[in-house]
N, C-alpha and C positions, 0 to 999 in steps of 0.2 A: 617381295615386291615393295616393301616399305621404303627402300632406298630409292627405287625408281619414282615412287610417288613423291618422296621428299624432293628429289631432283626436279621433277616437273613443277612442283609447288614453288621452288626457289626460282626456276626459270620464269614462271608466271609473275612472280614478285619483281624480278629484274626487268622484264619487258614492260610491266605496268609502270614501274618507276621511270623508265626511259621515255615512254609515251607521255607520262604526266609532265615530265620536264619539257618535252618538246611542245606540248600544248601550252604550258605556262610561258615559254619563250615567245610563242606566237601571240599569245594574249598581251604580253608586255609590249611587244612591237606594235601591235594594233593600237593599244592604249597610248603609247608615245606618239603614234602617227596622228591620233585625234587631238592630243594636247598640243603638239608642235607640228601643224600641217606644213606640207612642202610648199615653199614659195620661191620660184626661181629668182635669182638675183638680177637686177637691171644691169645692162651693160653700160659701162662708162664710155663716153665718146660721142 
C-alpha cells in the first residue's frame, strides 16, 4: 500500500499547487482592480 499512499500524497500536492496558483491569480487580479479601477472612456463627438 506504500505506492498507493505515495500516489495519493503526490496527487494532493499537485491539487494544492493548482488551487494555490488559482487563488494567487484571483488575488492579483483583485489587487490590480483596486490599483487601476475601471473608468469608461468618454466618447468623442
